[in-house]
Structure formats: C-alpha cells, structure tokens
C-alpha positions as CSV (number, residue, x, y, z in Angstrom):
1,M,4.2,1.5,19.9
2,S,1.0,3.9,19.1
3,R,0.8,7.4,17.8
4,T,-2.1,9.3,17.9
5,L,-2.7,11.2,14.9
6,I,-6.2,12.6,14.9
7,D,-8.4,12.9,18.4
8,K,-11.8,13.8,18.1
9,K,-15.5,13.9,19.1
10,P,-16.4,11.4,15.9
11,G,-13.1,9.5,16.3
12,T,-10.1,8.9,15.6
13,V,-7.3,7.6,13.5
14,T,-3.9,5.7,15.3
15,L,-0.8,4.3,14.3
16,F,0.3,1.4,15.5
17,A,4.0,-0.8,15.2
18,F,4.2,-4.5,16.8
19,D,7.0,-6.8,16.1
20,E,6.4,-10.7,15.3
21,G,4.5,-12.1,18.3
22,E,3.5,-8.8,19.5
23,G,-0.3,-8.0,20.3
24,L,-3.1,-6.7,21.6
25,S,-4.9,-9.0,24.2
26,E,-9.1,-9.5,23.4
27,H,-11.2,-6.1,24.8
28,T,-14.0,-4.9,22.8
29,T,-15.1,-1.1,22.5
30,P,-18.3,0.4,21.9
31,Y,-17.2,1.7,18.5
32,D,-16.8,0.5,15.2
33,A,-13.3,-0.1,14.0
34,L,-11.7,0.3,10.7
35,V,-8.1,-1.6,10.7
36,Y,-5.8,-1.1,7.5
37,V,-2.6,-3.3,6.9
38,Y,0.3,-0.6,6.2
39,D,3.2,-3.5,6.8
40,G,3.4,-7.2,7.6
41,S,0.9,-9.3,8.7
42,A,-1.2,-10.4,11.4
43,S,-4.2,-12.6,12.7
44,I,-7.0,-10.8,14.2
45,T,-9.5,-12.7,15.6
46,I,-13.1,-11.0,16.3
47,S,-15.9,-12.6,18.3
48,G,-13.5,-15.8,18.4
49,E,-13.1,-16.1,14.7
50,P,-9.5,-15.8,13.6
51,H,-8.6,-13.5,9.9
52,G,-5.3,-13.1,8.4
53,V,-4.7,-9.7,7.4
54,K,-1.4,-8.8,5.7
55,E,-0.2,-5.8,3.7
56,G,-2.8,-3.6,2.0
57,E,-6.1,-5.4,3.7
58,V,-8.8,-3.6,5.6
59,I,-11.0,-5.7,7.9
60,I,-13.9,-3.9,10.4
61,M,-13.8,-4.5,14.0
62,P,-17.6,-4.0,14.2
63,A,-18.7,-2.6,17.6
64,N,-18.6,-4.1,20.9
65,E,-17.7,-7.4,19.5
66,P,-14.7,-8.9,21.8
67,H,-11.3,-8.6,19.3
68,A,-7.5,-9.3,19.8
69,L,-5.3,-9.2,17.4
70,R,-1.3,-11.3,16.9
71,A,1.5,-9.9,14.9
72,L,2.7,-13.1,12.4
73,T,5.6,-10.3,11.3
74,P,6.5,-7.2,11.6
75,F,3.3,-5.5,11.7
76,K,1.7,-1.9,11.2
77,M,-1.6,-0.9,10.9
78,M,-4.1,2.4,11.4
79,L,-6.8,2.0,13.3
80,V,-9.5,4.4,12.9
81,M,-12.5,4.2,15.0
82,V,-15.8,5.2,14.6
83,K,-17.7,6.7,17.3
84,S,-20.4,8.9,15.4
C-alpha cells in the first residue's frame, strides 16, 4: 500500500506499508531518494549490496543505481524523492 502526500516539481513524499515478504522489485530512478523507516525491518538492496534497515533508521538510494526492497517483518517507510 502507498499514499503520496506531496507531489511537486522538486520532489515527492510517499508513505509505504508492506506485509512480511512483500516488497519492490529491482528498478532505478533518475533521482536520489531517502528512506525513513517508521516501523519494522527490511532488506534494501542497492547496486547488489543488501542493507538491513529497521525502525528509526534512514538510508539513501542514489540516483540511477538499481535498488529493491523486501520486508522482513510488517514494514512502514517514508520515501522522499529529490528531483531538483
């Protein structure tokens, strides 16, 4: 489930919720993105390197680098995409 809170020319803010085992398949975006973890834990793979994240942590996903996400537990995050 996702809900976009802000969708403006300079960037977006979107909330996501995943059940355990759900996720996002590998993809790239032309923009840097910041993930703030509200609840749970997940594995975020960036350019083939897995990163474990949990509640209260932040990770940056660089522009044009392949990334994917898999929830290890029920997982909630905020994605801030910086377009300019």
